[in-house]
N, C-alpha and C positions, 0 to 999 in steps of 0.2 A: 087252419093254421094262420098266425099271425108273424110276420116278418118285423124283426127288430133290427135297427142299426145301433152298434156299440161303440163308443169311443173308449179305448183302452190305454192304460199306462202301466209301464213295467220296469222293473230293475232286472235285466237279463243275467246278471252275474252268476245265478246257480241254476240256469236253464240251458238245455242243448237246443236253444232256438225256438221259434214259434211252433214250427209244423210238428204235429203229433207223429209220433213213430212208434216203434215196437213197444210191447209192453214193458213197463218199467223204466223208459227213459222219460226225463223231466222236462216237459216243454209247456209253453204258455197255452197253446190251443189244446193240449191234453187236459189241462186244469179245468179250463173253461167247459170243455165238452163234458166231462165228468159231472160238472155241476148242472148243466142243461139236460143230461141224461136222467137225472134225479127228477127233474122237474116234469119232463115229458113221460117219463116212464119206459123210454126207449132210446137206443143210441141216436144222437143228435149231432149233427155237423155244424160247427162254427166256422164260416168262411172269413178269413182275414185279407186284408188289401195287399199285405206283403209278407214274404216268408222271411223275418229276420233270423240272422245266424246265431250261433251259439255264443252267448254272452254279449248279444247286442241289446240294446235298451230301447223303449219308445216312450214318447212323451203324448203322442196321438196317433196310435194304431187304430184302426177301424176294422170293424167286422159285422157281419151279420148273422142272425139265427132265427130259425122258425120255432115258434112255442105254440103248442096245441091250445093253451087256455087263452082266453082273450083279457090278459091282465094290463093294467095301466103301465105307463113308461115308469112310473116310480116304484111300482111292484117289483117290476122286473130288476130295476137298478138295486132295490134293497135286498132282494133275494140273493143275486149273485155275489153282491160284496160281502153278504153275510158268511159266505163259505171261501171266498178267495183268500189266499195266503196274504200277509202283509206287504210283500213286494210285487202284487198285482193289483189294480183297482180298475173297475170301470167308472169313469167319471161322467157319463151320461148315456142315456138310452132314448132312442126316438122311434116310434112306430113308423114303418115305411111301406110302400107299395110292394106287393108280392115279388115284384120281378127286380127289384133292387140286388145288386150283387156287389159287395164291398171291393171284391178285386177287379171284376170285369168293367164295373162303371167308373173306376179311378181314373181321373185325368192327369193329376201331376202327384208326384211324393217329393217330399223335402227330407233330406238326410243331412246330419250335421256330424263331422268326425272332429274331436278335441284331442290336442296335442299339448301336453305341459313340456314346454319349451325351456328347461330350467335343469340344472345339475343337481337339484334337489328336488326329489318327489314330494308332491302335494299330498299329505296324508289323507286330508278329506275328500280329495278328488281323485284317488288313485285308482278306484273301481270304474272310472268314468272318463279317464284320459290315458292316452299313451305318452310316456315320458321320453324325451329326446334331449339330452344335455348340450349337444351341439347346437349352436345358434343357427337357425334358419334364415336364408335370404328370401324374404317374402316378395320382393318385386319379381325375383327370377321365378318363384312358384305362380305369381299371378300372370306372368307372361305365358308360362307354360299351360295354365288353366284355360286362357283365352283359347289355346290351340284345340281344346277338347269341347268347348262350346259348339253345339250345332247338331245335326243329324249325321251321325256316323256309323259305321260297322264297328262295335267295340269287343269283337271277338278276341282280340289280343290284350283286353283288359278283363276278361272273366276266366274263372278256373275251368278245365277241361271238363269237369263233370257237369258242367251247365248243361240242362237237358231242352233249354229253349230252341225251338226251330229257326227264329230269326235272331240274330245279334245285332240287329240296327236299332238304335235308341236314340232319342233326342235329349240332350242335356240343354235347358234354357239359361241356367246361369250357375256359375261357381264363383263364390264370393270367400275371400280370406280376410278374416278380421284377427286382431290381436287385443287381448284385454289382459293387462298384466304380463304374465309369463304364459298364458294360455293363448294358443293359436286355434281358431275354429275356422273350418273348411265347411261351407254349406253348399249342398248341390241341390238344384231343382230339375227334375227331369220327368219326362212321361212314363219312365219305368227304368228298373236298373236290374243287371244281369247277376248271376251268382257270383258274389264276392266283388262285385264290379266297383263298388265306391271305395272299399278297402285297397284294392290293387290302384285303383286311381289315385288314392290318398299316397300310397307307398311310392309311387312314381313321382309325384309332386314333391315328396320329402327329399327324395334323392336329388331332384333339381335343387332344391333350397339348400342342401348339403354340397352342392357343387359337383356331386358325383355322376350327374347326368347332364348331357346338354339339351337345350331346349328342343331343338331339330328333331330329336328321337321321338317326340310324340307323334309328329306326323309319319313317320318310319314305322312305329308301331300300328297305327290306325291302317296305314297302306298294306303292311305285310301281314297283320292280323296274328302275330306271333306272341303268344304269353310269354315266352322265355326273354323276351326283350323287354317286358315292362317290368316295373318295380315289385317289391315285395308285397305279401300279403300282411298288411299290418294288424294288430290285435283286434278283435271284436269289441273289446271293452271300451274304446274310444269312440264308438258309432252309436247315433241315436236316431230313431225314426222321429222327425219333429212333427210332420203333418200330412195328411193326405187330403187331396184337394179333387173335388167332384165338380 
């Protein structure tokens, strides 16, 4: 068996996330595994670096898959892209050592959430941004974001259905930038819990709207109470930018 590392990009609009589920559910992993099952002639697992949620996009998702045949990287690349729908593409294939695992060996992940901060929705960005008409105070949002950087127990910033045993994660940086009417919040961390980035973003938005005091960030981290954190913002504004090894 040969182990191949895949770099994948996808528009998650019409998918119920990355992770393969019950028969009939449209997922990214499901699409890929069906293609490699045909190639191998047997059920084949495609291991992703991160399980993006329903509607979430990826510019640089990473996965690995074992293939029976000793194919060149270009042959695997051409084969998989031949059968993928137009909203999923494998952008590179590299043959790696047998023990490489896309999720277990990932060191950092980079996510970005995009907000259209305008009273008028951007027609061409509507599938990739969350529109908020009320102007946001970026300075207050940056101050609140600084409270989240570091190693913390983020139990209060994840959904109750999270199955992770440990809810402690490290966020290395949160950068907030504005380009025109679009605000981009970029998170770099060693890993993220279920819905964590979307809840963090919802909380920062409330700070920017003046609906929440900055001091509540530390309260949520200390009390670990999801009910005190912000709303879960839509998945469409989130994109997995990169996975670092």
